[in-house]
C-alpha positions as CSV (number, residue, x, y, z in Angstrom):
1,M,0.2,0.4,0.0
2,L,3.1,2.2,0.7
3,R,4.5,0.9,-2.8
4,F,7.7,0.2,-1.4
5,P,10.0,-1.9,-3.5
6,M,9.8,-5.6,-2.9
7,H,13.1,-7.1,-1.8
8,K,14.4,-9.7,-4.1
9,Y,16.2,-12.5,-2.3
10,A,19.0,-14.6,-3.7
11,N,17.5,-17.8,-3.0
12,A,14.6,-19.4,-1.1
13,A,16.8,-20.1,2.1
14,K,17.6,-16.6,2.6
15,R,14.1,-15.5,2.2
16,K,12.8,-18.1,4.6
17,R,15.3,-17.1,7.3
18,Y,14.7,-13.6,7.4
19,A,10.6,-14.3,7.5
20,T,11.2,-16.8,10.2
21,I,13.2,-13.7,12.0
22,A,10.6,-11.0,11.5
23,S,7.9,-13.3,12.7
24,V,10.0,-13.9,16.0
25,V,10.7,-10.6,16.4
26,G,6.8,-10.0,15.6
27,I,5.5,-12.1,18.4
28,A,8.4,-10.9,21.0
29,V,6.9,-7.6,20.6
30,M,3.5,-8.5,20.8
31,I,3.6,-10.8,24.1
32,P,4.5,-8.1,26.8
33,A,1.4,-6.1,24.5
34,I,-0.5,-8.9,25.0
35,F,0.1,-9.3,29.0
36,T,-0.4,-5.4,29.3
37,F,-3.9,-5.5,27.6
38,L,-5.0,-8.4,30.1
39,R,-3.5,-6.5,33.2
40,V,-5.2,-3.4,32.5
41,F,-8.6,-5.4,31.5
42,N,-8.4,-7.4,34.8
43,E,-7.4,-3.8,37.0
44,N,-10.6,-2.2,34.8
45,Q,-12.7,-4.7,36.2
46,I,-11.8,-4.6,39.4
47,Q,-12.2,-1.0,39.6
48,T,-15.7,-0.9,38.1
49,Q,-17.1,-3.7,40.3
50,F,-15.3,-1.6,43.5
51,Q,-17.3,1.0,42.3
52,N,-20.6,-0.8,42.2
53,F,-19.9,-2.3,45.2
54,V,-19.3,1.1,47.0
55,N,-22.3,2.4,45.3
56,T,-24.8,-0.3,45.5
57,E,-24.0,-1.9,49.3
58,V,-21.6,0.7,50.9
59,R,-23.4,4.0,50.2
60,E,-27.0,2.4,51.2
61,I,-26.2,1.6,54.7
62,P,-28.6,4.0,56.8
63,D,-26.9,6.5,59.0
64,F,-23.7,5.7,58.2
65,Q,-21.5,8.6,56.7
66,L,-18.2,7.9,54.7
67,I,-14.8,10.1,55.5
68,G,-13.0,10.5,52.2
69,E,-13.2,8.5,49.1
70,P,-12.7,4.7,49.5
71,D,-9.6,3.3,48.2
72,I,-8.7,-0.3,47.1
73,N,-5.0,-1.8,46.8
74,I,-5.4,-4.7,44.1
75,D,-1.3,-5.7,44.9
76,K,-2.3,-6.4,48.5
77,S,-6.2,-7.4,47.7
78,E,-7.4,-5.1,50.4
79,I,-10.6,-2.3,50.4
80,K,-10.2,0.2,52.9
81,F,-13.1,2.1,54.1
82,S,-13.1,5.3,57.0
83,F,-16.7,6.1,58.4
84,F,-17.6,8.9,60.5
85,N,-19.7,6.4,62.3
86,E,-18.4,3.3,64.7
87,V,-19.2,0.4,62.6
88,T,-20.1,-2.5,64.4
89,D,-18.7,-5.9,63.7
90,V,-22.1,-7.2,62.4
91,T,-22.0,-4.5,59.7
92,K,-18.4,-5.6,59.1
93,N,-19.4,-9.3,58.9
94,L,-22.4,-8.0,56.7
95,L,-20.0,-6.2,54.1
96,S,-17.5,-9.0,53.5
97,N,-20.9,-11.6,53.2
98,Q,-22.3,-9.4,50.4
99,L,-18.7,-8.9,48.5
100,K,-18.1,-12.7,48.8
101,N,-21.7,-13.9,47.7
102,N,-22.4,-11.7,45.1
103,I,-21.5,-13.0,41.5
104,N,-21.3,-9.0,40.3
105,Y,-18.0,-8.8,42.5
106,A,-16.6,-12.0,41.6
107,K,-13.2,-10.1,40.7
108,I,-13.1,-8.8,43.9
109,K,-14.4,-11.3,46.0
110,D,-11.7,-12.2,47.6
111,F,-10.3,-9.1,48.8
112,K,-10.2,-8.3,52.5
113,I,-12.2,-5.2,53.9
114,L,-10.6,-2.9,56.3
115,I,-13.1,-0.5,58.3
116,K,-11.9,2.3,60.1
117,G,-14.9,4.2,62.2
118,S,-14.6,7.4,64.3
119,D,-15.0,6.3,68.2
120,T,-18.0,8.6,68.3
121,K,-19.0,6.6,71.7
122,S,-16.3,8.6,73.6
123,F,-18.2,11.9,72.2
124,E,-21.7,10.8,73.0
125,L,-20.6,10.2,76.3
126,I,-18.7,13.5,76.9
127,T,-22.1,15.2,75.5
128,T,-24.3,13.3,77.6
129,A,-21.9,14.1,80.7
130,Y,-21.8,17.3,79.5
131,K,-25.7,17.7,79.8
132,E,-26.3,16.3,82.7
133,K,-24.1,18.3,84.6
134,R,-25.7,21.4,83.5
135,E,-28.8,19.7,84.4
136,E,-27.6,19.5,88.1
137,L,-26.3,22.8,87.8
138,Q,-29.6,24.4,86.8
139,K,-31.5,22.4,89.5
140,S,-28.9,23.8,92.2
141,K,-29.1,27.4,90.7
142,N,-32.7,26.8,91.4
143,I,-32.2,25.3,94.9
144,I,-30.2,28.4,95.4
145,D,-32.5,31.0,94.6
146,G,-35.5,29.1,96.2
147,L,-33.2,29.3,99.6
148,Q,-32.5,33.2,98.8
149,R,-36.4,33.7,98.3
150,E,-36.9,31.8,101.7
151,I,-34.0,34.0,103.5
152,A,-35.6,37.4,102.1
153,D,-38.9,36.0,103.2
154,L,-37.9,35.4,106.7
155,Q,-36.1,38.7,107.0
156,T,-39.1,40.5,106.2
157,T,-41.1,38.4,108.6
158,I,-38.4,38.8,111.3
159,S,-38.6,42.9,110.3
160,T,-42.3,42.7,110.6
161,L,-42.4,41.0,113.9
162,N,-39.6,43.3,115.5
163,N,-42.0,46.2,114.3
164,R,-45.2,44.9,115.7
165,I,-43.1,44.3,119.1
166,E,-42.2,47.6,119.3
167,Q,-45.5,48.7,118.4
168,D,-46.9,46.8,121.4
169,A,-44.5,48.2,123.8
170,L,-45.4,51.7,122.6
171,N,-49.1,51.2,122.6
172,K,-48.6,49.8,126.6
173,N,-45.8,52.6,127.9
174,E,-45.3,55.9,125.9
175,K,-41.9,56.0,127.0
176,V,-40.3,52.9,125.2
177,I,-39.6,54.1,122.0
178,A,-38.0,51.3,119.0
179,F,-35.1,50.0,120.4
180,S,-33.6,48.6,116.8
181,R,-33.4,52.7,116.0
182,I,-31.8,53.6,119.2
183,A,-29.2,50.7,118.8
184,K,-28.5,51.6,115.3
185,E,-28.2,55.4,115.9
186,A,-26.0,54.8,119.2
187,K,-23.5,52.8,116.7
188,I,-23.2,55.7,114.5
189,R,-22.7,57.8,117.1
190,Y,-20.4,55.7,119.2
191,A,-18.3,53.3,116.7
192,D,-16.8,51.6,119.6
193,I,-19.6,50.3,121.4
194,E,-19.7,46.7,120.9
195,E,-23.1,45.6,122.3
196,I,-26.0,47.4,123.7
197,G,-29.3,46.6,125.9
198,F,-31.9,47.7,127.7
199,A,-34.2,46.8,130.6
200,S,-36.6,47.9,133.2
201,V,-34.8,46.4,136.4
202,L,-36.9,45.8,139.7
203,S,-35.0,47.6,142.5
204,S,-35.0,48.1,146.4
205,K,-32.7,50.1,148.4
206,D,-34.5,49.9,151.6
207,F,-35.8,46.1,151.1
208,I,-39.3,47.4,151.1
209,K,-39.9,49.6,148.7
210,I,-39.7,48.6,145.2
211,D,-38.6,50.7,142.0
212,T,-38.4,50.2,138.5
213,V,-35.1,51.4,137.3
214,P,-34.5,51.6,133.5
215,V,-30.8,50.5,132.8
216,A,-29.1,50.1,129.2
217,T,-26.1,47.7,129.4
218,I,-23.1,48.7,127.3
219,R,-20.1,46.4,126.2
220,W,-17.0,48.6,124.8
221,N,-14.5,47.5,122.7
222,I,-11.9,46.3,125.1
223,K,-8.9,47.9,123.9
224,L,-10.3,51.5,124.5
225,P,-8.8,53.0,127.5
226,D,-11.4,53.7,130.9
227,S,-9.8,57.4,130.3
228,I,-11.8,57.8,127.0
229,I,-15.1,55.5,128.1
230,S,-16.1,57.4,131.0
231,P,-16.8,60.9,129.0
232,K,-18.2,58.6,126.3
233,E,-20.5,57.1,128.9
234,R,-21.7,60.5,129.9
235,E,-22.4,61.4,126.7
236,L,-24.2,58.6,125.9
237,R,-26.4,58.8,128.9
238,T,-27.3,62.3,128.1
239,W,-28.3,61.2,124.7
240,L,-30.4,58.0,125.8
241,Q,-32.2,60.2,128.3
242,K,-33.1,62.7,125.8
243,E,-34.2,59.9,123.2
244,M,-35.8,57.7,125.9
245,K,-37.8,60.2,127.2
246,L,-36.3,59.0,130.8
247,D,-35.8,61.0,133.6
248,T,-33.3,58.8,134.9
249,L,-30.8,56.0,133.3
250,F,-28.5,54.1,134.4
251,I,-25.6,53.1,132.4
252,K,-23.8,49.6,133.0
253,R,-20.9,48.5,131.4
254,D,-20.7,44.8,130.3
């Protein structure tokens, strides 16, 4: 077809020898090509069945998510899958049985399936523990809020009772005033006072006549010297007599 001139051989033996050499060389060149073709064809079938297995069997597993693309190693006869979920032995066995028993995967039926699943149990346990601790914290907060409300209610009740007591005392005796106010003002005026008390004491000098004597009991700071306490007590008695509208008042040092 290319119009090359025909080579003329001197004799038939030489022509036969050259033809034999050409045939041997041609066959030698074709053998590797045939093996390469068969290998590529086989790998192509393996890849096709592998992709069908992934799309038909693996991706159809409910609630399972693949991480990345599955990998196949033809030389080692291994198939690798990575799942976001933790994969149980039951799921692994199911995939292996589908690979071995389905004729559509004849080329890869002897491949070993390697599955790596994320350890989601630890994550779930941590999440559950975190939620439980948040619920416990919220319950504790609710309890504390409830106790604080109860304390506030008790303080209100105590204040109400004190007001009633003082009001009852006022109703019985006009000279008695709200002791809580006197105590607060005394502490403001005399910061060294540690404690103050007031009472009407029954007293008798001749053991016959009994008088009612108003007595204020004062406890001063122990670090305060007597030279300072004495003038303060005189000022305090004058002030208390005026506030309590008393003719006489005795100061008793505690």
